[in-house]
C-alpha angles and dihedrals in degrees: 000000000000093000093050092048090049094049092046092051093048093047091047090051093049094044091048091052101036105033093100100032097133097047097070092057090056091056102033100043108011091238123157101213118216121210090265092048091051091049091052092050094050092041093051094051092048089052089053089052093049094048093049093048096040099083100049092040092051091048091048094049091049090054091047094052090045089060098261095114097152095051092041096053092043090054093047094047095045096046093046089050091055094044096049092042089057095043094050094046094043091049093052094047093047094046090060106029105026088231126106123239092249090065090062097035093066089065099046089112092067115121093241100020094146091056090059092056098046102279133282096283094052093045095055093083089062092059103048098085098038092048090051090051092049093050093049094050093043088055087052090054092049093048090048090057091062101039114087125232092235092058091050092048093051093051097041104022092148089065091067097050117112091233093057092048092051093047093050092046092050093048091052092046094048091045092053099041091043090071093076097061093031094063089062086072092061113118095226139028089227093062095061091040091052091046092053090053092046095054116099091224131036111262111194090193087073105070112169092191089075088069099043113136108248094243093052092043091054092046093051092047093051094043095049092046093051094043097054096104091045091054094048093049091047090052091054090050093048093059093051110066117207116253118228118269122232135202101050110186111262130218134200094243116067110177121189114265121214120182114189116193116193115205115242092358110186115215091230094054096088099054098033107031110020110052096166093053089045091057092044091053091061088079094068147005120335116187102202097188104036124152128204120227090262140320095282130084099230093056093045093052091044093054092048094051101037100035087223138112114273085233084090095048101111097039091048098050091042088058091048092233110169122234113275091224093058094045096047095046092046089056088053091054100261125145112222127212135180117204128179147144091225130073118253095215091101128118093333099309090126088065092070103018099066143109091275092065101030126051090223138011120204108191113174114192099162123113118349132319097268093055091044093051091052091052092046092054091046089050091051092050092047090050092053092047095054100035121122094187131046111280135218112195126180111195121190112197120198113188096096091056118106122309089034111227134200140153114277094251089065093061092111100132110072147232102036133178102247098200103027098193099042092102104032087124087081117047090189091060092055094045091052087055095046092124092056091048092048088052089059089055091046090053092048090048090049090054091049090049091057098046092044090051090052091048094047092049090055101051127075105252091185088070102026131073110208123197119189120188143127135258088225140329130267132234121211093186090301087129097025099274139075125245122354146280092080115079138029089230127145094252095050097046106033117084139168118267117194127171122184130166147085112335093010111126124223102254141147115211118201098174121097113275126176151173089227128244151255133252093306100072124201117194112198120199111171105302095341117100119191122188123208125178116213119200120206090247089059099257111146123205120194101215095181144244118322134198123223089278090056092248119143116259134193115260120241099201141021101238099140094145092056091052091047089054091049091050091051092050093049094047091048089052092048102036109021127239097024114157115258104181119092119214 
């Protein structure tokens, strides 16, 4: 009975996780999988499962055959429960968001962590299958603790024979090692590359470089060779954070400065979803092709406050260097305030957004995001009304963050998905309902448009510079995934940038502007987008050319030296004295 329960639980876990393996590739990467491609995908994920389960199963079997059946089966059942729980949950999260579970797990200590992932109610659907798997396998472990080894050996004596053990070991070994030659049968380089990224653990047997097209392979080789000195110089700069500068030139006029950062602010929201803000922006500067520092909040906020590339994020916060903006404005006599409806204990943001760097922090965690955002804007306006000194206020507004919240009266775009995360188990289901999800975002943006219009009508724009932008963009399956933090795509990195106030000219900027980016670099030249990964030891990897969905594209020319020169210029601009000359 125990063996059958164990086998049933394992098969259920694998089926639950792998039953729609091919579908995500269709949506994430626009691949038409052949039979061989499908076989490689399924095979690879089974190998991952086997490798993860191999160690606890081997330890359990050793204990069983050493006469410690109870402990052995308990170990096997418990470890398999944890492994399949993680695999099932990670697979579901990745199928929808394009980000692995570990990316979210590192921030579970945040004060309102569940709010950032859609709330407890919406997250329950993610847990149903994995919890079922865990319960089944835990039952297996409990049953194993009361079934004797002798009974198991009588029923399944062939399992303990040396021949059976050797056969199983060989099958597993051949299955694992067979991945290396099997991937050569894949129809496209991108399939193996995408599969390697999609796996929850790194599998060295899958090496996409074996399938590189010859032209791209030659380009990468030449680029990486020429860019060696640039990478080494950049690495030395990365490990030396820039100290704050003092003595900023003063001026007689010191207008208030308000920077409003909207969470997950899509670049198309202004023109298509927020008419009042669109009309207001005509008074000042509109950067029509502006890019955030990355697709993650911590890097976006860092770049805005420090005026530096987020390449230096970790080194800077480790050295406890205060934001240049706060220091410079304090020297000019400004009071600084941070106000938000979201907690700052997230990915290290609390290490630079704190009461050491700001005169006051107003963190409102009562009610829901829409109510918080209204109170934050009211608080900012009240602060400006009663201030006796020039004010700098950074407001971080949350309602446009996943899962896009708004008061019921703003539900004007229909239909909408009521409980957005109820069906995250099936990426296909959500994609088929993209319009209803996008309507949720439209409604949230409409709500933000109203409360921002009310706020802007209340403050004195003749004495206040207002900047409105986003920490990053937001994909609603525009690039194949939901939300952000996963791809360097146009929709996840491009944000609005509006500046209105005294001395600000009326101007529309169509050139590329940015807040700069982290260790995954994206060079944009017209419509060409070239991704380069920079390791902290200075090693540069030319990933390749991407389209707006962040999918790899074929290159149309071998101009590696020009791209090396562009990279050197950009890194010098972001980091300082980075070498520009190629050998």
